[in-house]
TIKOL-918391 format. One record per atom (N, C-alpha, C): x, y, z; residue in one letter. Coordinates in steps of 0.02 Angstrom, whole numbers, padded with zeros to 5 digits, always signed. Each point is the difference from the previous one (the first is absolute). Layout:
TIKOL-918391
XYZa...
end
This chain:
TIKOL-918391
-00781+01666-07298m+00030-00035+00056m+00051+00045+00033m-00002+00006+00067p+00045+00046+00034p+00072-00025-00003p+00045+00049+00000d+00072-00014-00001d+00020-00034+00065d+00038-00055-00004k+00019-00038+00060k+00051+00039+00042k+00039+00045-00030n+00050+00038+00036n-00031+00059+00039n-00061+00018-00018h-00034+00055+00033h-00036-00027+00062h+00023+00023+00058k-00031-00023+00062k-00039+00057+00030k-00055-00018+00029k-00043+00050+00032k+00033+00024+00064k-00004+00065+00014a+00027+00028+00062a-00037-00030+00059a+00035-00013+00053k-00029-00028+00061k-00016+00056+00048k-00049-00010+00042t-00021+00050+00048t+00009-00026+00070t+00026+00042+00044i+00006-00016+00071i-00039+00053+00037i-00045-00021+00042n-00039+00046+00040n+00027+00000+00072n+00005+00059+00029i+00020+00005+00070i-00051+00044+00036i-00010-00014+00063n-00044+00040+00041n+00042+00042+00047n-00015+00065+00002l+00035+00046+00044l-00051+00034+00045l+00024+00018+00060t-00043+00041+00042t-00001+00070-00029t-00045+00041+00024e-00004+00069-00026e+00066+00037+00011e+00030-00009+00059s+00063+00036+00014s+00057-00027-00042s+00001-00066-00013e+00051-00029-00043e-00007+00027-00071e-00061+00002-00025y-00012+00026-00067y+00021+00073-00006y-00015+00040+00050e+00019+00071-00001e+00076+00007-00002e+00034-00043+00038k+00073+00003+00000k+00028-00018-00069k-00026-00054-00030v+00022-00021-00066v-00015+00056-00051v-00059+00029+00006k-00020+00054-00045k+00048+00060+00005k+00016+00019+00062q+00046+00057+00010q+00070-00016-00027q+00024-00060+00014l+00066-00020-00026l+00001-00001-00076l-00054-00023-00030a-00005-00001-00073a-00002+00070-00028a-00039+00044+00031e-00005+00069-00025e+00066+00036+00003e+00038-00012+00053i+00066+00031+00006i+00044-00019-00059i-00008-00061-00024r+00041-00025-00055r-00034+00008-00068r-00055+00037-00001d-00038+00013-00061d-00024-00064-00032d-00026-00047+00042l-00028-00063-00024l-00070-00008+00029l-00038-00047-00028n-00064-00017+00031n+00013-00057+00050n-00046-00012+00046p+00011-00052+00051p+00014-00070-00029p-00033-00017-00054t+00010-00066-00031t+00071-00007-00027t+00023+00050-00038a+00067-00003-00028a+00053+00000+00055a-00011+00041+00051y+00048+00002+00056y+00004-00068+00035y-00059-00030+00014t-00001-00065+00034t+00033-00054-00043t-00014-00001-00065r+00030-00049-00045r+00076+00007-00001r+00025+00061-00009l+00072+00011-00004l+00034-00017+00066l-00031+00018+00055t+00028-00015+00066t+00001-00075+00013t-00055-00034-00018a-00004-00073+00011a+00053-00037-00041a+00018+00027-00058l+00050-00031-00042l+00071+00016+00022l+00006+00038+00054g+00066+00013+00028g+00034+00062-00028g-00036+00041-00037n+00030+00061-00027n+00005+00052+00056n+00056+00033+00003r+00008+00055+00047r-00021+00064-00036r-00050+00031+00027i-00027+00059-00033i+00017+00061+00042i+00045+00041-00026k+00020+00060+00038k-00055+00051-00003k-00011+00034+00055p-00052+00052-00001p+00023+00060-00041p-00045+00029-00034t+00013+00062-00036t-00041+00053+00034t+00031+00030+00050v-00036+00050+00039v+00023+00069-00022v-00046+00039-00023v+00015+00067-00020v-00043+00048+00041v+00033+00039+00041y-00035+00049+00040y+00000+00066-00037y-00056+00032-00005p+00001+00068-00027p+00044+00043+00046p+00041+00041-00029t+00048+00039+00038t-00033+00042+00054t-00054+00035-00018d-00034+00042+00049d-00027-00041+00058d-00027-00059-00015e-00028-00043+00052e+00055-00021+00048e+00057-00021-00026r+00055-00022+00042r+00027+00057+00042r+00006+00059-00030i+00023+00059+00037i-00048+00015+00057i-00064-00003-00014n-00050+00012+00052n+00005-00051+00056n+00012-00063-00017e+00008-00052+00051e+00060+00015+00044e+00056+00019-00032l+00061+00014+00038l-00009+00062+00045l-00034+00050-00026e-00013+00060+00041e-00044-00017+00060e-00049-00044-00011k-00043-00020+00056k+00040-00040+00052k+00043-00045-00024e+00042-00038+00046e+00045+00047+00040e+00027+00051-00035n+00044+00048+00032n-00038+00038+00055n-00061+00021-00016q-00042+00036+00049q-00015-00045+00061q-00016-00063-00014d-00014-00047+00055d+00061-00008+00045d+00060-00006-00031l+00061-00006+00040l+00013+00062+00042l-00013+00059-00030k+00009+00062+00037k-00047+00004+00060k-00063-00022-00012m-00049+00001+00054m+00021-00047+00057m+00025-00059-00017k+00023-00047+00050k+00060+00029+00039k+00045+00033-00036l+00058+00030+00031l-00021+00055+00049l-00046+00042-00023m-00023+00055+00042m-00041-00025+00059m-00035-00055-00008a-00041-00028+00054a+00045-00021+00058a+00060-00023-00015g+00045-00023+00053g+00045+00055+00025g-00003+00060-00030h+00044+00055+00020h-00013+00021+00072h+00051+00002+00039g-00007+00022+00069g-00015-00057+00048g-00017-00058-00025e-00016-00056+00045e+00062-00028+00033e+00054-00001-00037y+00061-00031+00025y+00051+00054+00013y+00009+00016+00062e+00050+00051+00018e+00067-00035+00009e+00051+00032-00027v+00068-00026+00007v+00037+00047+00046v+00028-00029+00052t+00038+00041+00047t+00064+00024-00032t+00026+00054+00025r+00062+00028-00027r+00056-00051+00008r-00001-00037+00055e+00051-00051+00013e-00002-00055-00053e-00061-00024-00017d-00007-00051-00052d+00022+00027-00068d-00019+00062-00014f+00019+00030-00064f+00076+00005-00005f+00032+00023+00053d+00073+00007-00001d+00034-00068-00008d-00028-00051+00033s+00027-00067-00005s-00005-00027-00071s-00059+00010-00031l-00010-00022-00069l+00046+00038-00048l+00008+00064+00012e+00043+00040-00043e+00072-00023+00006e+00022-00017+00060e+00068-00025+00011e+00010-00066-00037e-00050-00044+00005q+00005-00064-00035q+00002+00010-00075q-00040+00047-00024y-00001+00014-00072y+00070+00021-00024y+00031+00047+00035y+00066+00023-00022y+00053-00054+00007y-00007-00043+00051q+00046-00055+00008q-00004-00047-00060q-00061-00019-00019y-00008-00046-00056y+00016+00034-00066y-00012+00064-00005a+00019+00037-00061a+00076-00004-00008a+00036+00003+00056g+00073-00007-00003g+00021-00068-00026g-00036-00053+00023y+00015-00067-00025y-00013-00006-00075y-00054+00031-00022v-00016-00001-00072v+00055+00035-00039v+00023+00056+00025n+00054+00036-00036n+00065-00040-00001n+00014-00035+00055t+00060-00043+00003t-00006-00056-00052t-00059-00030-00005f-00011-00053-00050f+00008+00028-00070f-00027+00059-00012k+00007+00032-00067k+00073+00012-00016k+00039+00022+00051d+00072+00011-00011d+00035-00066-00018d-00021-00054+00032f+00029-00066-00014f-00016-00022-00072f-00061+00016-00022l-00022-00022-00066l+00043+00028-00057l+00037+00054+00013q+00042+00027-00053q+00056-00050-00019q+00013-00048+00044y+00051-00051-00014y-00030-00065-00029y-00066-00001-00010v-00034-00059-00027v-00018+00015-00073v+00019-00047-00043q-00015+00007-00071q-00076-00002-00011q-00025+00031-00053n-00072+00005-00012n-00035-00068-00002n+00033-00051-00023d-00032-00066-00003d+00005-00038+00066d+00031+00031+00050a+00007-00028+00068a+00041-00065+00000a+00039-00011-00051e+00042-00060-00004e+00070+00012+00028e+00020+00062+00004y+00069+00015+00018y+00002+00057+00050y+00040-00008+00052i+00011+00054+00049i+00074+00018-00004i+00014+00063-00009n+00068+00025-00004n+00027+00005+00072n+00028-00055+00025l+00023-00001+00069l+00061+00044+00012l+00043+00006-00050s+00059+00042+00010s-00021+00073+00008s-00050+00022-00038g-00026+00068+00008g-00031+00009+00068g-00038-00050+00022y-00033+00003+00065y+00052+00002+00056y+00052-00042-00006k+00052-00004+00052k+00036+00066+00010k+00005+00039-00053s+00035+00064+00007s-00046+00057+00023s-00064-00013+00007d-00048+00051+00022d-00008-00005+00076d+00044+00033+00036e+00001-00005+00074e-00064+00028+00032e-00027+00054-00027k-00061+00029+00029k-00058-00050-00006k-00007-00031-00059l-00055-00048-00009l+00009-00060+00046l+00061-00025+00005k+00011-00057+00045k-00018+00017+00072k+00017+00060+00021s-00016+00023+00067s-00076+00005+00010s-00034+00028-00050d-00073+00006+00003d-00033-00068+00004d+00025-00048-00038i-00028-00068+00000i+00012-00034+00068i+00060+00009+00027r+00014-00028+00067r-00048+00028+00052r-00011+00066-00003d-00046+00033+00047d-00071-00027-00009d-00021-00008-00062a-00068-00025-00014a-00008-00071+00027a+00050-00042-00011i-00003-00069+00025i-00004+00000+00076i+00042+00040+00032t-00001+00003+00074t-00067+00024+00025t-00026+00055-00029n-00064+00028+00022n-00058-00048-00012n+00001-00035-00056l-00054-00047-00014l+00002-00060+00047l+00060-00023+00017k+00006-00056+00047k-00025+00021+00069k+00018+00061+00022v-00022+00024+00065v-00076+00009+00000v-00028+00027-00055g-00072+00010-00005g-00038-00066+00001g+00029-00052-00027r-00033-00065-00001r+00001-00033+00069r+00051+00015+00040e+00006-00031+00066e-00046+00032+00051e-00026+00059-00014k-00044+00035+00048k-00065-00035+00010k
end
C-alpha cells in the first residue's frame, strides 16, 4: 500500500511559440539550466541571476571591433562639419569662462567639510579674493541668463 504522505508530482504543460521557446532556452542556458528547470524556478517567483562568463579573448575581440567601428564612424564624418574660426574662438572663450567658474567653485569647496554638513563661514568671509570671484561669477551668470 502506498504511503499517504507521498504525493505524486504534478505536471503543468505550456505551449510556446518557436521564438518564445528559443528565448526561454537562451535564458536558461545563460544560467546553466535546462528550459524546464528555468521555467519552473521563474514561475515560482525565484529571481535567477545570469551567470555570464565571456572568454577573455572573445570579449577583447568584441571591444576591438567596437573600437574600429567607432573610428570608422568618426572618420566618415571628418571634414563634413567645418567650424569657422569665429565659432571656434567663441567656444574657446566660453570654455575658459566656465573653467574659471569651476575653479572658483573648487576654491569655495575648501571651506566645506567632507561630509558637506558644515561650511566654515568665518574662513570664507576672510577670503577676499574668493568672495570677489564669486560676486563676479554671480553677476556674469545673471547677465548671461538675461541675454
